[in-house]
C-alpha positions in Angstrom: -0.1 0.0 -0.2 2.7 2.0 0.8 4.5 1.4 -2.2 1.8 2.1 -4.4 1.4 5.7 -2.2 5.0 6.4 -3.2 4.7 5.6 -6.9 1.6 7.6 -7.5 3.3 10.4 -5.5 6.2 10.0 -8.5 3.7 10.2 -11.4 1.9 13.1 -10.2 5.3 15.3 -9.4 6.5 13.8 -12.5 3.3 15.1 -14.5 3.7 18.4 -12.8 7.1 19.0 -13.9 5.9 17.8 -17.5 3.2 20.7 -17.5 5.3 23.5 -15.7 8.0 23.1 -18.2 6.2 23.4 -21.2 4.8 26.4 -19.8 7.9 28.0 -19.3 8.7 27.0 -23.0 5.3 28.4 -24.2 6.0 31.6 -22.4 9.5 32.2 -23.1 8.3 31.7 -26.8 5.7 34.8 -26.2 7.7 36.8 -24.7 11.0 36.7 -27.3 14.4 37.6 -26.9 15.5 39.7 -24.0 15.1 43.3 -24.0 17.7 44.6 -25.2 17.7 42.4 -27.9 14.0 44.0 -29.3 13.9 45.8 -32.8 11.7 48.2 -33.2 10.2 48.6 -36.2 10.5 52.4 -37.4 10.1 54.3 -40.8 13.4 55.7 -42.1 14.6 58.5 -44.2 17.6 60.0 -46.0 19.0 63.7 -45.1 18.9 65.5 -48.2 20.4 68.6 -49.6 18.5 70.6 -52.2 17.1 73.9 -53.2 14.2 74.9 -51.1 11.7 77.8 -52.0 10.8 79.8 -49.1 7.2 81.5 -49.2 5.0 83.5 -46.9 1.0 82.5 -47.0 -1.6 84.8 -47.1 -5.4 85.3 -48.1 -6.6 87.9 -50.9 -9.5 88.5 -52.9 -9.3 88.9 -56.7 -9.9 93.2 -58.0 -10.7 94.4 -61.4 -7.2 95.9 -62.9 -10.0 98.6 -63.4 -13.9 98.8 -62.7 -16.2 101.7 -63.8 -19.5 102.7 -63.7 -20.6 103.9 -67.2 -23.2 106.8 -66.3 -24.9 109.2 -68.4 -23.6 112.4 -68.5 -26.5 114.3 -70.1 -30.3 113.5 -69.7 -32.6 112.4 -72.1 -34.6 109.4 -73.7 -32.4 106.2 -73.6 -33.0 105.1 -77.4 -31.1 101.8 -78.0 -28.3 100.0 -76.0 -26.1 98.3 -78.3 -24.1 96.0 -76.1 -24.4 92.7 -75.2 -24.2 91.7 -71.3 -20.9 90.1 -70.7 -19.8 91.5 -73.7 -15.7 91.7 -74.3 -15.3 95.9 -75.3 -12.9 98.1 -76.1 -12.2 101.6 -75.2 -14.4 103.7 -77.5 -17.0 101.3 -78.6 -20.4 102.2 -78.6 -22.4 101.2 -75.4 -25.9 102.9 -75.7 -27.3 105.7 -77.3 -29.9 108.7 -75.8 -32.2 110.4 -78.6 -30.1 113.3 -79.8 -32.7 115.4 -81.3 -33.1 118.3 -78.0 -29.6 118.4 -78.9 -29.2 118.7 -82.6 -31.4 121.8 -82.1 -29.4 123.0 -79.4 -26.8 122.8 -81.7 -28.4 124.1 -84.4 -29.4 127.3 -82.5 -26.0 127.9 -81.2 -24.5 128.0 -84.8 -27.3 130.5 -85.5 -26.7 132.7 -83.3 -22.8 132.1 -83.9 -23.3 133.3 -87.8 -25.7 136.1 -86.4 -23.1 138.0 -84.5 -20.0 137.0 -86.9 -22.3 138.9 -89.5 -22.8 141.7 -87.3 -18.9 142.1 -86.2 -18.0 141.9 -90.1 -20.2 144.7 -90.3 -18.6 146.5 -87.6 -15.5 146.1 -88.6 -16.0 147.4 -92.1 -17.8 150.6 -90.5 -14.5 150.8 -88.2 -12.4 151.0 -91.7 -14.8 153.6 -93.2 -14.4 155.7 -90.1 -10.3 155.4 -90.5 -10.4 157.0 -93.7 -13.1 160.0 -92.4 -10.8 160.6 -89.3 -8.1 161.2 -91.5 -9.6 164.0 -93.3 -11.3 165.4 -90.0 -14.6 164.5 -91.0 -15.6 162.3 -88.3 -14.9 163.5 -84.5 -12.5 161.0 -82.6 -15.2 160.1 -79.9 -17.3 158.7 -82.9 -14.6 156.4 -83.8 -13.8 155.5 -80.8 -17.2 154.3 -80.2 -17.3 151.9 -83.5 -13.7 150.9 -82.2 -15.6 149.6 -78.9 -18.0 148.0 -81.2 -16.0 145.9 -83.1 -14.2 144.7 -80.2 -17.5 144.1 -78.0 -18.3 142.2 -81.1 -15.8 140.0 -81.6 -16.2 139.1 -77.8 -19.7 138.0 -78.7 -18.8 135.8 -81.3 -15.9 134.1 -79.0 -19.1 133.4 -76.4 -21.1 132.3 -79.5 -18.1 129.5 -80.3 -18.3 128.6 -76.8 -21.9 128.0 -76.6 -21.7 126.2 -80.5 -18.8 123.9 -78.5 -20.6 123.3 -75.5 -23.7 122.2 -77.6 -21.3 120.0 -79.6 -19.9 118.5 -77.0 -23.9 117.7 -75.5 -24.6 116.2 -79.0 -21.3 113.7 -78.3 -22.2 112.5 -74.7 -25.5 111.5 -76.4 -23.4 108.8 -77.6 -22.4 106.9 -74.5 -19.2 104.7 -74.4 -16.7 102.6 -73.2 -14.0 104.3 -71.2 -11.8 101.3 -70.8 -11.3 97.9 -72.1 -12.6 94.9 -70.2 -16.1 93.0 -69.8 -19.6 94.6 -69.2 -22.1 93.1 -66.4 -25.7 93.3 -66.3 -27.5 96.3 -67.9 -28.5 98.5 -65.4 -31.3 100.5 -67.6 -33.5 99.4 -70.6 -34.0 101.3 -74.0 -37.2 103.6 -73.1 -36.3 104.5 -69.9 -35.5 108.3 -68.9 -32.0 108.6 -68.3 -30.6 110.9 -66.0 -26.8 112.0 -64.8 -27.2 111.3 -61.3 -28.7 107.6 -61.2 -26.5 105.8 -59.0 -26.3 102.2 -60.8 -25.6 104.5 -64.4 -25.7 102.2 -67.5 -23.8 99.1 -66.8 -20.2 98.5 -65.4 -17.4 97.7 -67.3 -14.7 95.5 -65.7 -11.0 95.2 -67.2 -10.3 91.3 -66.2 -6.8 91.2 -68.4 -5.0 91.9 -66.2 -6.3 91.8 -62.8 -5.2 92.5 -59.1 -5.1 90.1 -56.1 -5.2 92.4 -52.9 -4.1 90.1 -50.0 -3.0 90.5 -46.3 0.1 89.4 -44.3 1.1 89.4 -40.5 3.2 93.1 -39.6 6.2 90.7 -38.4 6.6 89.4 -41.8 7.0 93.3 -43.4 11.0 93.4 -43.3 11.9 90.3 -45.1 9.2 91.0 -47.4 10.9 94.9 -48.3 14.2 93.1 -48.1 13.2 90.4 -50.7 11.6 93.0 -52.9 14.6 94.8 -52.6 17.0 92.5 -53.9 14.1 91.1 -56.8 10.8 91.0 -58.4 8.5 88.7 -56.1 6.3 86.2 -57.5 3.1 85.7 -56.0 0.8 82.7 -56.7 -2.8 82.1 -56.3 -4.1 79.0 -55.0 -7.8 77.3 -54.9 -9.1 77.2 -51.8 -7.5 74.2 -50.6 -4.0 75.1 -51.6 -3.9 72.4 -53.6 -4.0 73.7 -57.4 -2.0 76.3 -58.3 -4.6 79.1 -60.6 -2.3 81.7 -61.6 0.9 83.2 -61.2 1.5 87.1 -61.1 4.1 89.8 -59.7 4.1 91.8 -56.6 3.5 95.5 -57.3 2.3 97.4 -54.2 3.1 97.1 -50.3 0.9 99.4 -48.8 1.9 102.2 -46.9 0.4 101.9 -43.4 -0.1 98.9 -41.1 -3.7 97.9 -40.2 -3.7 98.8 -36.5 -6.7 96.6 -35.8 -5.6 93.5 -37.2 -1.5 93.9 -37.3 -1.9 92.7 -41.0 -0.6 94.8 -44.2 -1.6 94.6 -47.5 -0.4 93.8 -50.5 -0.9 94.1 -54.2 -0.1 91.9 -57.1 -0.8 91.8 -61.1 -1.7 89.2 -62.9 -2.3 89.1 -66.7 -5.1 86.7 -66.4 -5.3 85.6 -70.3 -7.3 82.6 -68.9 -10.0 84.5 -67.1 -9.5 81.9 -64.1 -9.6 84.6 -61.8 -12.5 87.0 -61.0 -13.6 90.0 -59.2 -14.6 89.1 -55.9 -13.1 85.7 -55.9 -11.6 84.5 -52.9 -7.7 83.0 -53.4 -5.6 81.8 -51.2 -2.0 83.4 -52.0 1.8 82.2 -51.5 4.8 84.9 -51.9 7.8 83.6 -53.2 10.7 85.6 -51.3 13.8 83.9 -52.1 15.2 80.3 -53.3 17.4 78.8 -50.2 20.1 77.1 -52.5 21.9 73.7 -51.2 19.5 73.6 -47.9 19.9 70.4 -46.0 16.2 69.2 -45.2 14.6 66.6 -43.8 10.8 65.5 -43.0 9.4 68.1 -40.4 8.2 64.6 -38.2 11.9 63.7 -38.1 12.5 66.5 -35.6 11.6 65.5 -31.7 11.5 68.1 -28.8 13.5 67.4 -25.7 14.3 69.6 -22.6 17.8 70.4 -24.7 15.9 71.4 -27.5 15.3 70.1 -30.7 16.6 66.4 -31.9 17.0 63.3 -33.9 16.6 59.9 -34.0 19.7 58.7 -36.0 20.3 55.6 -37.3 23.9 54.0 -37.2 25.5 51.5 -38.7 24.5 48.6 -36.5 21.1 49.7 -37.0 21.1 51.1 -33.4 20.1 54.5 -32.9 21.7 57.5 -31.3 20.0 60.8 -30.0 21.5 64.2 -32.2 20.6 67.5 -31.0 20.1 69.8 -33.9 19.5 73.3 -34.8 16.5 73.9 -36.7 15.7 76.6 -39.6 12.4 77.5 -41.1 9.9 75.3 -41.6 8.0 74.4 -45.1 5.4 72.1 -46.4 6.9 68.9 -44.6 10.2 69.9 -44.8 12.0 71.0 -42.3 15.8 73.0 -43.0 18.6 72.1 -40.7 21.1 74.8 -39.7 23.6 72.0 -37.8 23.3 68.8 -36.0 22.5 66.5 -39.3 24.7 65.8 -42.8 23.5 64.6 -46.5 23.5 60.9 -46.5 22.8 60.4 -42.8 19.8 58.0 -42.0 16.9 59.5 -39.6 13.6 57.8 -37.8 11.2 59.7 -39.7 7.9 57.7 -37.7 8.2 55.6 -34.9 10.2 57.4 -32.2 7.8 57.2 -29.1 9.2 53.3 -28.9 12.4 54.5 -29.1 15.6 55.8 -26.6 18.9 56.0 -27.1 21.0 53.3 -28.2 17.4 51.0 -29.3 17.8 49.1 -32.3 15.7 49.4 -35.1 13.9 47.4 -37.6 13.3 48.9 -41.2 12.2 48.4 -44.8 13.9 49.8 -47.7 14.9 53.6 -47.1 12.2 55.9 -47.8 15.0 58.1 -49.5 14.9 62.0 -49.0 12.1 64.2 -47.2 9.2 65.2 -49.1 10.4 67.5 -52.5 10.4 71.2 -51.3 9.4 71.0 -55.5 6.4 68.9 -55.3 3.0 69.5 -53.6 0.1 68.5 -56.0 -1.1 70.1 -58.5 2.2 71.3 -59.8 1.9 74.4 -57.0 5.8 74.8 -57.7 7.1 73.9 -54.2 4.6 76.0 -52.9 5.2 76.0 -48.7 3.6 77.2 -45.7 4.3 80.3 -43.6 8.1 80.5 -42.9 9.1 80.1 -38.9 11.9 82.2 -38.3 15.2 79.9 -37.3 15.5 78.4 -34.0 
């Protein structure tokens, strides 16, 4: 009996040891290698040297280069409207016509009055010539001669006044033809033929707006003004007009004006750019995102902005060594662009850095990467071919 119990105890102990051994093996298999040998999966990239355009972002509004409310300069019955709404017109093109009949009559009256006074002047001059002969022969008194001379002088003045009246009547008649003052596109007609038109009508006949070229007025923070002025002194600055989501360049223009005062309410300064707009992609009143190209930094050392980490001692990056271990490298950063950060010191072109997955790393950690992702996002890329447009510059740190 005792022997049987001993045998049962031995079998139970062996079974327990076997189970524990298998559990330990399974646990060890699950746990993997020791902590120091764990490879952290990360996304890596390469530090590159390339030319990086620097931009300032703003929000702008398209304005017609010139815009004129065409109003009548004389009053009368609007006889006909010649233009078509939305028509391209040239300066001097006929837009509408006021009934000229009253003005033609006024011109004829002025011409008749002038002709009458010119006839009187001619008669007075002939009389003065005769008086000159009489006064030489002492037949006519000096007073009578002087009186006739004054009549001639008065007649000359009267004829000049008549000429002015005639010219005025002719100008008034010309104003019955309402002409376009500029090259541009007509808007919506404000009055129909058959209505009486007045010089004080606020809406006028139509608005003519010049769309080739157009202007874009946009704002920038006042702290950007020194670098804008410096860049403008060095070169003509390009301005990009982008759509609402800043993914496509709508048009390219040049900076023409920096306003001469800062808006104290908003702390911004207004700028104006000129766009040729031959394809009419910009329209007055349209809101656009603008990017002012300050300069292109040649041969800048850049990384993806996600490479830059922040620590107690400032910005740093995880640099991947040849043995697959990372080291924390203190760096000094420059301006930030679309997905790019320029490196002033701390990194060299060709070094591999961790782009994503840093939260699992510490100094000396082993990392596991796929094929290198290559350079940081290109400063010359951007959706829709925006020519490397980037976000507002950050000052160097």
